C-alpha positions as CSV (number, residue, x, y, z in Angstrom):
1,M,-6.4,30.4,19.5
2,T,-5.6,28.6,22.7
3,P,-5.3,24.8,22.3
4,T,-7.9,22.9,24.3
5,D,-7.3,19.4,25.8
6,K,-8.5,17.9,22.5
7,Q,-6.2,20.1,20.4
8,R,-2.4,20.0,20.1
9,L,0.0,22.6,18.9
10,I,2.7,21.1,16.7
11,A,6.0,22.9,16.4
12,D,4.4,26.1,17.9
13,R,2.6,26.6,14.6
14,Y,0.2,23.8,13.5
15,L,-3.0,23.5,15.6
16,L,-4.6,20.1,15.2
17,T,-8.3,20.3,15.2
18,D,-10.0,17.1,13.7
19,L,-8.8,13.6,13.1
20,I,-9.3,12.8,9.4
21,G,-8.2,9.2,9.5
22,R,-5.7,6.7,10.8
23,G,-3.6,4.2,8.9
24,G,-0.8,1.7,9.4
25,M,1.9,4.4,9.5
26,G,0.1,7.1,11.5
27,A,-2.8,9.5,11.8
28,V,-3.8,12.4,9.5
29,W,-5.3,15.6,11.1
30,R,-7.0,18.7,9.8
31,A,-5.0,21.6,11.2
32,T,-4.6,25.3,11.1
33,D,-1.3,26.9,10.1
34,Q,-1.3,29.7,12.6
35,L,1.5,31.6,10.8
36,L,-0.1,31.7,7.4
37,Q,-3.7,31.3,8.6
38,R,-4.6,28.5,6.2
39,T,-6.0,25.0,6.7
40,V,-3.7,22.1,6.1
41,A,-3.4,18.4,6.6
42,V,-0.8,17.1,9.1
43,K,0.3,13.5,9.2
44,E,2.1,12.0,12.2
45,L,4.5,9.2,11.2
46,H,4.9,6.4,13.7
47,L,8.6,5.7,13.2
48,G,11.4,4.5,15.4
49,A,14.5,6.6,15.9
50,D,16.2,5.0,12.9
51,G,13.4,6.0,10.6
52,H,13.6,9.7,11.2
53,R,16.6,10.2,8.9
54,R,14.9,8.2,6.1
55,A,11.7,10.2,6.6
56,L,13.5,13.5,6.3
57,R,15.3,12.5,3.1
58,E,12.2,10.9,1.5
59,A,9.8,13.8,2.3
60,R,12.3,16.3,0.9
61,T,12.5,14.3,-2.3
62,I,8.7,14.1,-2.7
63,A,8.3,17.8,-1.7
64,R,10.3,18.6,-4.8
65,V,7.4,17.1,-6.9
66,S,5.2,20.0,-7.9
67,H,2.4,18.4,-9.8
68,P,-1.4,19.0,-10.0
69,H,-2.2,15.4,-9.3
70,V,0.1,14.9,-6.3
71,V,-0.9,16.3,-2.9
72,G,1.6,19.0,-2.1
73,I,4.0,18.8,0.9
74,Y,4.4,22.1,2.7
75,D,6.6,21.4,5.7
76,L,8.3,18.7,7.7
77,V,8.8,19.1,11.4
78,A,10.0,17.0,14.4
79,H,7.8,17.3,17.5
80,E,7.7,15.1,20.6
81,D,10.1,12.6,19.1
82,Q,7.8,12.1,16.1
83,V,8.0,13.2,12.4
84,W,5.1,15.3,11.2
85,I,4.4,16.0,7.5
86,V,2.4,19.1,6.7
87,M,0.5,18.7,3.4
88,E,-2.1,20.3,1.2
89,L,-5.6,19.6,2.4
90,V,-7.8,18.1,-0.3
91,D,-11.3,18.5,1.1
92,G,-12.9,15.8,-0.9
93,P,-13.6,12.0,-0.7
94,S,-11.2,9.3,-1.7
95,L,-11.9,7.2,-4.7
96,A,-12.7,4.3,-2.4
97,D,-15.4,6.4,-0.7
98,H,-16.7,7.4,-4.1
99,L,-16.9,3.8,-5.3
100,T,-18.9,2.9,-2.2
101,T,-21.6,5.5,-2.8
102,A,-21.6,5.7,-6.6
103,G,-20.4,2.3,-7.8
104,P,-17.9,1.4,-10.6
105,L,-16.9,4.1,-13.2
106,P,-17.4,4.0,-17.0
107,P,-14.3,3.3,-19.1
108,A,-13.9,6.9,-20.2
109,R,-13.9,8.3,-16.6
110,T,-11.6,5.5,-15.5
111,A,-9.2,6.3,-18.4
112,E,-9.2,10.0,-17.4
113,I,-8.3,9.2,-13.8
114,G,-5.7,6.6,-15.0
115,L,-4.0,9.3,-17.1
116,Q,-3.8,11.7,-14.2
117,L,-2.4,9.1,-11.9
118,L,0.1,7.9,-14.5
119,D,1.2,11.4,-15.0
120,A,1.6,11.8,-11.2
121,L,3.6,8.6,-10.9
122,T,5.9,9.7,-13.8
123,A,6.7,12.8,-11.9
124,V,7.3,10.9,-8.6
125,H,9.5,8.4,-10.3
126,A,11.5,11.1,-12.0
127,A,12.2,12.6,-8.6
128,G,13.7,9.3,-7.5
129,A,10.9,8.1,-5.3
130,L,8.3,5.3,-5.3
131,H,4.8,5.4,-3.8
132,R,4.3,1.7,-3.0
133,D,0.7,1.9,-1.9
134,I,-1.4,3.0,-4.9
135,K,-5.0,2.2,-4.2
136,P,-8.4,4.0,-4.4
137,A,-8.2,4.9,-0.7
138,N,-5.0,6.9,-1.5
139,V,-6.5,8.9,-4.4
140,L,-8.5,12.0,-3.4
141,L,-11.1,13.7,-5.5
142,R,-10.9,17.5,-5.8
143,A,-13.9,19.7,-6.2
144,D,-13.2,20.1,-10.0
145,G,-13.3,16.3,-10.5
146,S,-9.6,15.8,-10.9
147,V,-7.7,13.5,-8.6
148,A,-4.6,13.8,-6.4
149,L,-2.3,11.0,-5.2
150,T,-1.7,11.1,-1.5
151,D,-0.4,9.1,1.5
152,F,3.3,8.7,0.8
153,G,3.7,7.3,4.3
154,I,5.3,4.1,3.2
155,A,7.0,5.5,0.1
156,A,10.6,4.6,-0.7
157,L,13.5,6.2,-2.5
158,S,14.3,4.4,-5.7
159,D,17.9,3.7,-4.4
160,G,16.3,1.2,-2.1
161,E,16.2,3.2,1.2
162,S,12.7,2.9,2.7
163,L,10.8,4.3,5.6
164,T,9.9,0.8,6.6
165,G,13.5,-0.4,7.1
166,T,15.4,-3.4,6.0
167,G,13.4,-6.6,5.5
168,E,10.0,-5.1,6.2
169,V,7.2,-5.1,3.6
170,M,4.2,-2.8,3.9
171,G,1.2,-2.1,1.8
172,S,-2.3,-3.2,1.0
173,L,-2.4,-6.9,0.2
174,D,-4.6,-6.8,-2.9
175,Y,-2.4,-4.1,-4.5
176,I,1.2,-5.2,-3.6
177,A,3.3,-6.2,-6.6
178,P,4.3,-9.8,-6.6
179,E,8.0,-9.1,-6.7
180,R,7.7,-7.4,-3.3
181,L,6.1,-10.5,-1.8
182,H,9.0,-12.5,-3.1
183,S,11.5,-10.1,-1.4
184,R,12.7,-8.7,-4.7
185,P,13.5,-5.0,-5.2
186,A,10.6,-2.7,-5.9
187,G,10.8,-0.2,-8.8
188,P,8.5,1.9,-11.0
189,P,6.9,-1.2,-12.4
190,S,5.7,-2.1,-8.9
191,D,3.7,1.1,-8.8
192,L,2.4,0.4,-12.3
193,F,1.1,-3.0,-11.0
194,S,-0.8,-1.3,-8.2
195,L,-2.2,1.2,-10.7
196,G,-3.4,-1.6,-12.9
197,V,-5.2,-3.2,-9.9
198,T,-6.7,0.2,-9.0
199,L,-8.0,0.7,-12.6
200,C,-9.6,-2.8,-12.4
201,V,-11.4,-1.8,-9.1
202,L,-12.6,1.5,-10.7
203,L,-14.1,-0.5,-13.6
204,C,-15.7,-3.5,-11.9
205,G,-15.6,-2.8,-8.2
206,R,-13.2,-5.5,-7.2
207,T,-9.5,-6.4,-7.5
208,P,-8.4,-9.1,-9.9
209,F,-7.0,-11.1,-6.9
210,A,-10.1,-10.8,-4.7
211,R,-10.3,-13.9,-2.4
212,P,-12.3,-14.7,0.7
213,T,-9.3,-14.8,3.1
214,P,-6.0,-12.8,3.4
215,A,-4.0,-16.0,2.8
216,A,-5.9,-16.8,-0.4
217,T,-5.5,-13.2,-1.6
218,L,-1.7,-13.3,-1.0
219,H,-1.4,-16.6,-2.8
220,A,-3.4,-15.2,-5.8
221,V,-1.2,-12.1,-6.0
222,A,2.0,-14.0,-5.8
223,Y,1.2,-17.1,-7.9
224,E,-2.2,-17.0,-9.8
225,Q,-3.3,-15.3,-13.0
226,P,-5.5,-12.2,-12.5
227,D,-9.3,-12.5,-12.9
228,T,-10.1,-9.5,-15.2
229,S,-13.4,-10.9,-16.4
230,G,-15.3,-8.0,-14.8
231,C,-13.3,-5.4,-16.7
232,T,-15.3,-5.5,-19.9
233,G,-14.6,-2.9,-22.5
234,P,-11.5,-1.3,-24.0
235,L,-9.4,-1.1,-20.9
236,R,-9.3,-4.9,-20.1
237,T,-6.2,-5.5,-22.1
238,L,-4.5,-2.5,-20.5
239,V,-5.3,-3.8,-17.0
240,E,-3.9,-7.3,-17.9
241,G,-0.7,-5.7,-19.2
242,L,-0.2,-3.8,-16.0
243,V,-0.7,-6.6,-13.6
244,R,1.6,-9.2,-15.1
245,K,3.7,-11.1,-12.5
246,D,7.1,-10.3,-14.1
247,P,7.9,-6.6,-13.8
248,D,10.0,-6.7,-16.9
249,E,6.9,-7.9,-19.0
250,R,4.5,-5.2,-17.7
251,L,3.4,-2.4,-19.9
252,S,5.6,0.7,-19.7
253,A,4.2,4.0,-18.6
254,P,4.3,5.5,-22.2
255,D,2.5,2.5,-23.6
256,A,-0.1,2.6,-20.9
257,A,-0.6,6.4,-21.4
258,D,-1.2,5.8,-25.2
259,A,-3.8,3.1,-24.4
260,L,-5.6,5.4,-22.0
261,R,-5.6,8.3,-24.5
262,E,-7.1,5.9,-27.1
263,V,-10.1,5.4,-24.9
264,L,-10.6,9.1,-24.4
265,T,-10.2,10.1,-28.0
266,P,-11.6,7.2,-30.2
267,G,-12.5,7.5,-33.8
268,P,-10.8,7.7,-37.2
269,A,-9.3,11.1,-36.5
270,T,-7.3,9.7,-33.6
271,R,-3.7,8.5,-34.1
272,T,-3.9,4.7,-34.3
273,H,-2.3,2.9,-31.4
274,T,-2.3,-0.9,-31.1
275,L,-1.9,-2.2,-27.6
276,R,-0.3,-5.7,-27.8
277,A,-2.2,-8.2,-25.6
278,P,0.2,-9.7,-23.1
279,T,1.2,-13.2,-23.8
280,L,0.3,-15.0,-20.6
281,P,2.2,-18.1,-19.6
282,P,0.2,-21.4,-19.6
283,R,-2.2,-21.5,-16.8
284,R,-1.1,-23.8,-14.0
285,K,-3.4,-25.6,-11.7
286,P,-4.0,-23.1,-8.8
287,R,-2.2,-24.0,-5.6
288,R,-4.5,-24.0,-2.6
289,P,-3.3,-22.1,0.4
290,R,-2.0,-24.6,2.9
291,R,-2.1,-24.3,6.7
292,A,0.8,-25.4,8.7
293,A,0.6,-29.0,9.6
294,V,2.4,-28.5,12.9
295,P,1.6,-26.3,15.9
296,L,2.9,-22.8,15.1
297,A,3.9,-21.9,18.6
298,V,6.0,-25.1,18.9
299,L,7.5,-24.5,15.5
300,L,8.5,-21.0,16.3
301,L,10.0,-21.7,19.7
302,A,11.8,-24.9,18.6
303,S,13.3,-23.8,15.3
304,G,13.9,-20.1,16.1
305,A,12.3,-17.3,14.1
306,T,15.0,-15.2,12.5
307,T,13.0,-12.7,10.5
308,A,9.5,-11.3,10.8
309,Y,8.2,-9.0,8.1
310,L,5.2,-7.1,9.5
311,M,2.7,-5.7,7.1
312,T,-0.4,-3.8,8.2
313,G,-3.4,-3.1,5.9
314,H,-4.3,0.5,6.0
315,K,-7.9,0.8,7.4
316,T,-9.2,4.2,8.2
317,Q,-10.8,4.7,11.5
318,H,-12.1,7.8,13.2
319,A,-11.2,8.8,16.8
320,A,-11.3,12.0,18.9
321,T,-7.8,11.7,20.5
322,A,-4.3,12.2,19.2
323,T,-3.0,9.3,21.4
324,P,-2.0,6.3,19.3
325,P,-4.1,3.2,20.0
326,E,-2.6,0.4,22.1
327,P,-1.3,-2.5,20.0
328,K,-3.6,-5.5,19.9
329,P,-2.4,-9.0,20.7
330,M,-1.2,-10.8,17.5
331,I,-3.4,-13.9,17.7
332,P,-3.2,-15.8,14.4
333,D,-6.3,-16.5,12.4
334,E,-4.6,-18.5,9.7
335,V,-1.2,-20.0,8.9
336,M,0.0,-20.8,5.4
337,R,3.3,-22.3,4.3
338,T,4.8,-20.5,1.3
339,P,5.0,-22.7,-1.8
340,D,8.6,-21.7,-2.6
341,D,10.2,-22.2,0.8
342,R,9.4,-24.9,3.4
343,N,11.0,-22.7,6.1
344,Q,8.6,-19.7,5.5
345,Y,5.1,-19.3,6.8
346,W,2.5,-16.5,6.3
347,V,0.7,-15.7,9.6
348,F,-2.6,-13.8,9.4
349,S,-4.2,-11.9,12.3
350,G,-7.1,-9.7,11.5
351,D,-5.9,-7.0,9.1
352,R,-2.2,-7.8,9.8
353,Y,-0.1,-10.4,8.1
354,A,3.5,-11.4,8.7
355,L,6.1,-13.6,6.9
356,I,7.9,-15.8,9.4
357,E,11.2,-17.3,8.3
358,L,12.5,-20.2,10.3
359,A,16.1,-21.2,10.6
360,D,18.4,-23.4,12.9
361,A,20.1,-20.4,14.4
362,P,19.1,-19.4,17.9
363,R,16.3,-16.8,18.1
364,T,17.3,-13.3,19.2
365,D,15.2,-10.2,19.5
366,K,17.7,-8.2,17.4
367,Q,16.9,-10.4,14.4
368,V,13.2,-9.5,14.5
369,T,11.9,-6.4,12.8
370,G,8.5,-4.8,13.3
371,P,6.8,-2.9,16.1
372,R,6.2,-6.1,18.2
373,P,9.1,-8.5,19.0
374,L,8.3,-12.1,18.2
375,T,8.9,-13.0,21.8
376,D,5.8,-11.0,22.7
377,W,3.7,-13.4,20.7
378,K,4.6,-16.6,22.6
379,N,1.7,-16.2,25.1
380,S,-0.8,-15.1,22.6
381,L,-0.3,-17.7,19.8
382,R,-3.0,-20.4,19.5
383,R,-2.4,-23.6,17.7
384,P,-3.9,-23.8,14.2
385,R,-6.0,-26.9,13.4
386,E,-4.1,-29.8,12.0
387,S,-4.5,-30.2,8.3
388,T,-3.3,-32.6,5.7
389,G,-2.5,-29.6,3.4
390,T,-4.3,-31.0,0.4
């Protein structure tokens, strides 16, 4: 087959045919392996030069995970200064798509899916990797009804080396574990937190931290108790145990697996397993998200921004070209001071959000991480409305 102007041949072997979707870390294509004559999925990772070495190491680690509920990785190639991951093509919808058309799932089906994902995560963690973006959109349904965990584009090795680089935080806001928002190390409990949020969505159609704005959602994940009132039935206590703020107090993978099996095999013949209800701390009065009380542009330019953590929500969009889209101007929609640090502000722009840390040191481009230097923002920032912050 000769590639057309809408097709690309990657590494003289993989012919891209159709765009499946595009996320924060790159595009996923349906492709033909011309050597083996089979259909595969090929993901292009949008990484800087420093990210290539990390991508190679991480992909090799995950490729060693041979598991029925993890999408298989076949190959890893470098082409046109980009890293491309060749994967098994699961020709089925994501759980997010399935929920949109069919609605929430019954507890037994949710428990079945939960066990499969938990088994997959156990294998991934045993290989020394983390997923870091567990959510319904990253779980694919096979034709036989089983599920497969996919999209390791922002995964990390458990020794702390990550595709996203030092200081950056990426993931889907509703599903990010609180410790990651507080710049603490991620570990297997972080993936279990995201799994708990995913199970809640499967049961009731919404996350336990659903709020009307990104700022309010972030505040809820970081500081507020989860709302699991929609998770009626035997899995509610399990969900509450998985989404605890303190990773040391979350349910372990073995305890979670026992609880899921209890739902699938109820009755007197089943081995008795008692899931201890988490002892939640006293409820504190919710803190309302606060807007910055000073113009952000003046604040950034006067104080000097030393670190910017860019996080992009993964939203699938279809297109007919392999050319990455032009970056959009980062015009803030909302600004919120973090409760724990008067020098940190969350900035929200569409489906992107960034943590800006202010300091007295002069601002330099080398101190700013992310695909757009903070200096590019100075002509696109608009002043937020003044607020008393009450």
